[in-house]
Every structure is written in structure tokens, then in C-alpha cells.
C-alpha positions in Angstrom: -5.6 -19.5 -7.9 -8.1 -17.0 -9.3 -10.5 -17.6 -6.5 -7.8 -17.2 -3.9 -6.6 -14.1 -5.5 -10.0 -12.4 -5.8 -10.8 -13.4 -2.2 -7.7 -11.6 -0.9 -8.3 -8.7 -3.3 -11.8 -7.7 -2.2 -10.9 -7.9 1.5 -7.8 -5.7 0.8 -9.9 -3.3 -1.2 -12.4 -2.9 1.6 -9.5 -2.3 4.0 -7.6 0.1 1.7 -10.4 2.2 0.4 -11.4 3.3 3.9 -8.0 5.1 4.2 -8.4 7.6 1.3 -12.1 8.0 2.0 -11.3 9.3 5.4 -8.8 11.6 3.7 -11.6 12.8 1.5 -13.7 13.5 4.6 -10.7 15.5 6.1 -10.4 17.4 2.9 -14.2 18.1 2.8 -14.2 19.4 6.4 -11.2 21.6 5.8 -12.3 22.7 2.3 -15.5 24.0 3.6 -14.0 26.2 6.3 -14.1 29.9 5.4 -10.3 30.2 5.1 -8.7 28.0 2.4 -5.3 28.2 4.1 -6.1 25.4 6.4 -6.7 23.0 3.5 -3.5 24.2 1.8 -1.5 24.0 5.1 -2.5 20.4 5.7 -1.5 19.6 2.1 2.0 20.9 2.9 2.2 19.2 6.3 1.1 15.9 4.6 4.2 16.2 2.3 6.4 16.1 5.4 4.7 13.1 6.9 4.9 11.3 3.5 8.7 11.8 3.8 8.9 11.0 7.5 6.7 8.0 7.5 6.6 6.5 4.1 10.3 6.7 3.7 10.2 3.8 6.2 7.4 2.1 4.2 9.8 -0.8 3.9 8.6 -1.8 7.3 5.4 -2.8 5.6 6.6 -3.8 2.1 9.7 -5.7 3.1 7.8 -7.6 5.9 5.1 -8.8 3.5 7.4 -10.4 1.0 9.8 -12.0 3.5 6.8 -13.3 5.6 5.1 -14.8 2.6 8.3 -16.5 1.4 8.8 -18.0 4.8 5.2 -19.4 4.7 5.8 -20.7 1.2 8.9 -22.5 2.4 6.9 -24.1 5.3 8.8 -22.1 8.0 6.1 -20.5 10.2 8.5 -19.8 13.1 10.7 -17.7 10.8 7.6 -15.8 9.8 7.1 -14.7 13.4 10.8 -13.7 13.7 10.4 -11.5 10.6 7.7 -9.6 12.5 9.8 -9.3 15.6 12.7 -7.9 13.6 10.5 -5.4 11.9 8.8 -4.2 15.1 12.2 -3.7 16.8 13.4 -1.7 13.8 10.1 0.3 13.9 10.6 1.2 17.5 14.2 2.4 17.0 13.2 4.6 14.0 10.2 6.0 15.8 12.3 7.0 18.8 14.7 8.8 16.6 11.9 10.7 14.8 10.4 11.9 18.1 13.9 13.1 19.3 14.6 14.9 16.0 11.1 16.3 15.5 12.1 20.0 15.8 14.9 19.9 13.2 12.7 17.7 10.9 9.9 20.3 11.1 12.2 23.3 10.6 14.1 21.7 7.7 10.9 20.6 6.1 9.2 24.0 6.1 12.4 25.6 5.0 12.4 23.5 1.9 8.6 23.7 1.2 7.1 26.9 -0.3 3.9 28.4 1.1 2.4 31.7 2.1 2.9 32.6 5.8 -0.7 31.6 6.8 -0.5 28.3 4.9 2.9 27.5 6.6 1.4 28.3 10.0 -1.4 25.9 9.4 1.0 23.2 8.2 3.1 23.6 11.4 0.1 23.2 13.6 -0.8 20.0 11.8 2.7 18.7 12.1 3.0 19.5 15.9 -0.1 17.4 16.6 0.5 14.4 14.2 4.2 13.8 14.9 3.4 12.1 18.2 1.8 9.2 16.4 5.2 8.1 15.0 5.6 5.0 17.2 2.1 3.7 16.4 2.4 4.5 12.7 5.6 2.6 12.1 4.6 -0.4 14.2 1.3 -0.5 12.3 3.4 -0.8 9.1 5.1 -3.9 10.4 1.9 -5.5 11.6 0.0 -4.8 8.4 2.9 -6.2 6.3 3.0 -9.3 8.5 -0.7 -10.0 8.3 -0.6 -9.5 4.5 2.3 -11.9 4.2 0.2 -14.5 6.0 -2.8 -13.8 3.7 -4.7 -12.5 6.8 -6.4 -9.5 5.1 -9.3 -9.6 7.5 -7.1 -8.6 10.3 -5.8 -5.6 8.3 -9.4 -4.7 7.5 -10.3 -4.7 11.2 -7.3 -2.4 12.0 -8.1 0.1 9.3 -11.8 0.2 10.0 -11.2 1.0 13.7 -8.6 3.6 12.9 -10.7 5.3 10.2 -13.9 5.4 12.2 -11.9 7.0 15.0 -10.4 9.5 12.6 -13.7 10.6 11.1 -15.3 11.0 14.5 -12.3 12.9 16.0 -12.0 15.1 12.9 -15.6 16.1 13.3 -15.1 16.9 17.0 -11.8 18.7 16.6 -12.4 20.6 13.3 -16.1 21.2 13.1 -17.1 21.4 16.8 -14.0 22.7 18.6 -12.6 24.8 15.7 -9.1 23.4 15.9 -8.7 23.4 12.1 -5.3 22.0 10.9 -4.2 21.2 14.5 -7.4 19.2 15.0 -6.8 17.2 11.8 -3.3 16.2 13.0 -4.5 15.4 16.4 -7.3 13.1 15.1 -4.9 11.3 12.8 -2.4 10.8 15.7 -5.0 9.3 18.1 -6.5 7.1 15.3 -3.0 5.5 14.7 -2.9 4.4 18.3 -6.3 2.9 18.1 -5.1 1.0 15.0 -2.1 -0.3 16.9 -4.2 -1.5 19.8 -6.4 -3.4 17.4 -3.5 -4.9 15.6 -1.8 -6.0 18.9 -5.0 -7.6 20.1 -5.3 -9.5 16.8 -1.7 -10.7 16.9 -2.0 -11.9 20.5 -5.0 -14.0 19.4 -2.9 -15.9 16.9 -2.3 -19.6 17.5 1.1 -21.1 17.4 2.9 -17.9 18.4 6.6 -18.2 19.3 8.1 -16.1 22.1 10.8 -13.5 21.6 14.1 -15.2 20.9 16.7 -12.5 20.9 19.5 -14.6 19.4 17.3 -15.6 16.5 15.9 -12.1 16.0 19.5 -10.7 15.8 20.6 -13.5 13.4 23.3 -11.8 11.5 22.6 -13.2 8.0 18.9 -12.6 8.3 19.4 -9.0 9.6 21.8 -8.2 6.7 19.4 -9.6 4.2 16.5 -7.6 5.7 18.5 -4.4 5.8 19.7 -4.8 2.2 16.1 -5.3 1.0 14.9 -2.4 3.1 17.7 -0.2 1.7 16.5 -0.7 -1.8 12.8 -0.3 -0.9 13.8 2.9 1.0 15.4 4.4 -2.1 12.4 3.4 -4.2 9.9 4.9 -1.8 12.0 8.0 -1.2 12.0 8.7 -5.0 8.2 8.1 -5.2 7.5 10.4 -2.3 9.9 13.0 -3.7 8.1 13.0 -7.1 4.7 13.7 -5.5 6.3 16.2 -3.0 7.9 18.2 -5.9 4.6 18.1 -7.7 2.8 19.6 -4.6 5.6 22.1 -3.9 5.7 23.4 -7.5 1.9 23.7 -7.3 2.3 25.8 -4.1 4.8 28.1 -5.9 2.3 28.6 -8.7 -0.3 29.8 -6.1 -2.4 28.7 -3.1 -5.5 28.1 -5.4 -3.3 25.9 -7.7 -2.0 24.0 -4.7 -5.6 23.5 -3.4 -6.9 22.3 -6.8 -4.0 19.9 -7.5 -4.3 18.6 -3.9 -7.9 17.7 -4.5 -7.1 15.9 -7.7 -4.2 14.1 -6.0 -6.6 13.1 -3.3 -8.9 11.5 -5.9 -5.8 9.8 -7.4 -4.9 8.5 -4.0 -8.4 6.9 -3.6 -7.8 5.1 -6.9 -4.3 4.0 -5.9 -5.6 2.5 -2.7 -8.3 0.7 -4.6 -5.8 -0.8 -7.0 -3.4 -1.5 -4.2 -6.0 -3.9 -2.8 -5.3 -6.1 -5.8 -1.5 -5.3 -5.6 -1.4 -6.4 -2.0 -3.0 -9.7 -3.0 -0.4 -10.0 -5.8 2.4 -9.3 -3.2 1.2 -12.0 -0.8 0.8 -14.7 -3.5 4.0 -13.8 -5.3 5.9 -14.3 -2.1 4.2 -17.7 -1.5 4.9 -18.9 -5.0 8.5 -17.8 -4.9 9.0 -19.6 -1.6 7.4 -22.7 -3.0 9.4 -22.4 -6.3 6.2 -22.5 -8.4 7.1 -20.7 -11.6 3.9 -21.6 -13.5 1.7 -20.1 -10.8 3.9 -17.0 -10.8 3.4 -16.5 -14.5 -0.4 -16.8 -14.2 -0.4 -14.4 -11.3 1.4 -11.7 -13.4 -1.2 -11.9 -16.2 -4.1 -11.9 -13.7 -2.7 -9.0 -11.7 -2.2 -6.7 -14.7 -5.7 -7.3 -16.0 -7.3 -6.7 -12.6 -5.3 -3.5 -12.1 -6.3 -1.9 -15.4 -9.9 -3.0 -14.8 -10.1 -1.2 -11.5 -8.5 1.9 -13.0 -11.2 2.0 -15.8 -13.9 1.5 -13.3 -12.7 4.4 -11.1 -12.4 6.8 -14.0 -15.9 5.9 -15.2 -17.3 6.8 -11.7 -15.3 10.1 -11.4 -16.1 11.4 -14.9 -19.8 10.6 -14.7 -20.3 13.8 -12.7 -16.9 15.4 -12.1 -18.0 18.9 -11.0 -20.4 17.4 -8.5 -17.6 15.2 -7.1 -15.2 18.1 -6.8 -17.9 20.3 -5.3 -18.2 17.9 -2.4 -14.5 18.5 -1.5 -14.5 22.3 -1.6 -17.0 25.2 -1.8 -14.4 27.6 -3.4 -15.5 28.0 -7.1 -12.1 29.1 -8.3 -10.5 25.9 -7.0 -13.3 23.8 -8.6 -12.8 25.5 -11.9 -9.1 24.8 -11.9 -9.6 21.2 -10.8 -12.1 20.7 -13.6 -9.7 22.0 -16.2 -6.9 19.6 -15.2 -9.1 16.6 -14.3 -8.6 14.9 -17.7 -5.0 14.3 -16.7 -6.2 11.7 -14.2 -6.9 9.4 -17.2 -3.4 8.8 -18.5 -1.8 9.1 -15.0 -4.1 6.4 -13.6 -4.0 4.0 -16.6 -0.2 3.9 -16.6 -0.2 4.1 -12.8 -2.3 1.0 -12.4 0.3 -1.1 -14.3 3.1 0.4 -12.1 1.2 -0.3 -8.9 0.6 -3.9 -9.9 4.2 -4.4 -10.9 5.2 -2.9 -7.5 3.2 -5.5 -5.7 4.6 -8.4 -7.7 8.2 -7.3 -7.4 7.8 -6.7 -3.6 6.4 -10.1 -3.1 9.4 -11.6 -4.9 11.6 -9.3 -2.7 13.1 -7.8 -5.9 13.9 -4.5 -4.3 17.0 -3.7 -6.4 14.9 -3.7 -9.7 12.2 -1.6 -8.1 14.9 0.9 -7.0 16.5 1.1 -10.4 13.2 1.6 -12.2 12.2 4.4 -9.7 15.5 6.2 -9.9 15.3 6.3 -13.7 11.6 7.4 -13.7 12.2 10.2 -11.2 15.5 11.6 -12.2 15.4 11.2 -16.0 11.7 11.5 -16.7 9.7 13.3 -14.1 12.1 16.0 -12.9 12.9 17.5 -16.3 9.2 17.8 -17.3 8.1 19.2 -13.9 11.0 21.7 -13.9 9.8 22.9 -17.3 6.3 23.2 -16.0 7.5 25.4 -13.1 9.6 27.6 -15.4 6.7 28.1 -17.8 4.2 28.6 -14.9 2.2 25.7 -16.2 0.2 23.3 -14.0 -0.7 21.1 -17.1 3.0 20.5 -17.6 3.3 19.3 -14.0 0.5 16.8 -14.8 2.4 15.8 -18.0 5.4 15.1 -15.9 3.4 12.9 -13.6 2.0 11.0 -16.6 5.5 10.4 -18.0 6.6 9.3 -14.6 3.9 6.6 -14.3 4.5 5.5 -17.9 8.3 5.2 -17.3 7.7 3.0 -14.2 5.3 0.7 -16.0 7.5 0.3 -19.1 10.8 -0.3 -17.1 9.2 -2.8 -14.7 7.4 -4.6 -17.5 10.7 -5.0 -19.3 12.5 -6.3 -16.2 9.7 -8.7 -15.4 10.5 -10.8 -18.5 13.6 -12.3 -16.9 11.8 -13.0 -13.7 8.9 -15.1 -15.1 10.9 -16.6 -18.0 13.1 -19.7 -17.7 16.2 -18.1 -16.1 17.2 -18.0 -12.5 14.2 -18.2 -10.2 13.5 -14.9 -8.3 13.8 -14.4 -4.6 
């Protein structure tokens, strides 16, 4: 099993790490513009898209677990039907997003806090990127399906194409054409469609495909089961996004420079999370297969291996970052005030990432087992009872370090609650799934 796990992991890491690296390139291009408001504006706009898109992240997460379990049960036809259902749901949601884009934008920037110039840049970014909604949500479904089938190479191809397109287009739109925040959004939108075209081509190349069967796609029991799982994952994801959104919004209230510094540190944290998620995706795929095959012993071994690998990657990333932290931060912005602030708060990355690595790995394992309810309960507790009180205190005391303390406590609470819940799943009780 170890070889199978590591093979999936390194391919997933290659695929995942390109995403935040492109984000770092975006940040560096915007961070070196004379006016810092474009970087801060894109940070605010990104919060809205985290809500709009990742609220529906169940299209990826739910698809992976259910596909893997169908494969583990020896039901390849059902695996295709899982994709068809997810794509149909993605299309419906994307259509609603496009129709409602004006109220979504106005409500979003009404709730977010930013100086007028920062908000103007954020709106420009939003107006360009929102048209990528159909491609983004369909990509979620395709990526989840490929991961559930342990076809990580297809996901790697999709992300490489999209991210190369994003980098090239960002250079053209931001550096050459001077479109700043609007150019960043336009580049991301076009890159998503290039990703979808690649995924569609790879899907059509699959052997043994079954045609659309509307009656089976709309199978009542299967749809209800999918929607219930998606409901729990939606709540879990909404709470996760809300925690990071509150962190960014409180940073904005504390000042544009604070927002820029914390956004850069969060970008580094995002790189680490995508690296660790490469292993978490492998855990998700194999957990679903082992649950489908009713292989409890393999599931136990997978839990132990996953947690060790996750912490190993976290330590490796921290060693790289803290070898030369100022040089790393200087690559992302030329504003010395922002670099000084980021340097002062960078040590908070250590506890956030060490606890976060455990939480990310548990997420993957629980998603593969389609244990959405437990993920939901853990996230609700960690957000409402742990993160929000500490973050609110940080805002009241005008303290960015307290915001980071809240994020640390949030990750720790997730790791502890999911670890406690996992005992009943890998013990000798009722088999999960």
C-alpha cells in the first residue's frame, strides 16, 4: 500500500503545488506595482470567490469519495454516473451564479471592509473573474472524479495547462497592458476554460465510458444520498472559508498594510496546504477504495501513514521558508513596511501549519470515507467556539498577532476533534461509509 500511496502523492503534489505557485506569481506581479491597492483589492476580491466557488467545493470532495467507493465495490458504471450527476449540478449552480452576479458582488463588498481604492480594484477583479464560474465548477467535478479513480496524471495535466495559461496571461494583462486587478481576474477566468477543455479531452479519451442515462442519473436514492453528503460538506467548507475571510477582513480593518502583510503570509500558508493536500488527496482516494472493499486493516494503515506524511511535509516546508524568510517575502512585494510586518508575524506559520497538516490529512481521510457529518460538526465547533472569540478579541485590541493566535487555535481544534472522532471509524465498530 505504501508504494501505491506515495505514487499517488507525488503526482498530486506536482499537480497541487502549481496552483499556489501561480498565485505567488500573481502576488509578485501585483506587489511590485507602484500602488499597493491593487494587491489589497485582489485579496478582498479573492475572499468573495472563495465563498462563491469553494462553498460548492463539495462538487470536488463529494465526487472523489463516492467515485472511489464505487470503484472499490467493483461498480465502474456507477462511477461514471457519479460524474454525470456532479456535472449536471455544477451547471445548474454556475448558471445561478452568473444570473445573480450583481447582487453577489454588491452584497460581498458591502460586508467586506476596504478603503475606496482597494474596493475599486477588488470590483474590477470580480467583474472579470466571475465569467469563469461554469468552467470552475465543472473542473471541480472532473478533478474529483479523476482523483476517485486514482488518475492523478489527468489532474496534473489539467492544472499544468491552466497554470501556464494563467502565468502567461497575467504577464500580458498586468505587466504589458497595465490592466492591474482586472487583468488578474481576466487571466484566471480564461485559464479556467483552458483547464476545462483539457479535462474534457482527457475524459473523452477514457475507455469503457457509458452514455448519459437520464433515468439512472436522476435515481432518487442516489441523488438524495449525494445531496445529503454535499450538504454536510457545504457547511464544513462554508465555515472554513468564513474563518479565513474573517481573518482577512479583520486584517483589512486594521489597515491596508496589515492586510497586505497577512495576505502574503496566507499565500505562503496556501502553498503549504496545497503541498500537504497532495498527500491528503491520495488518502482520500485510497480511503474510499478501502471503504468500498470493506478493508478495515488497510484503512488503519492508511490513517497512520497519512498523518506521518502530512507532518513531514509541514516540517519540510517550514524549513525552506525559514532558511531565508526576508528574501522570500521580498520576492512577493517591494514595500518595506509590508515586509517588516510580515517578518514580525511569520513565526505564527509554525504552529498554524503543524496543527493544520493534521487537520488537512484528517479531512482527506474523512472525505474518502464520505463522513461529511463528522467533518461538519468538527468545523462548526472549531469556527464558532474557538476561532471567532479569539479573532474578535484581536480586532477589539487592534492586534494582528491575536488574529494569528485565533487561526492557530482553529487548526488545533480541528485536528483534535477529528482525531478523537477517528477512533470509532478505524476501531472495531460499525464500518464507515
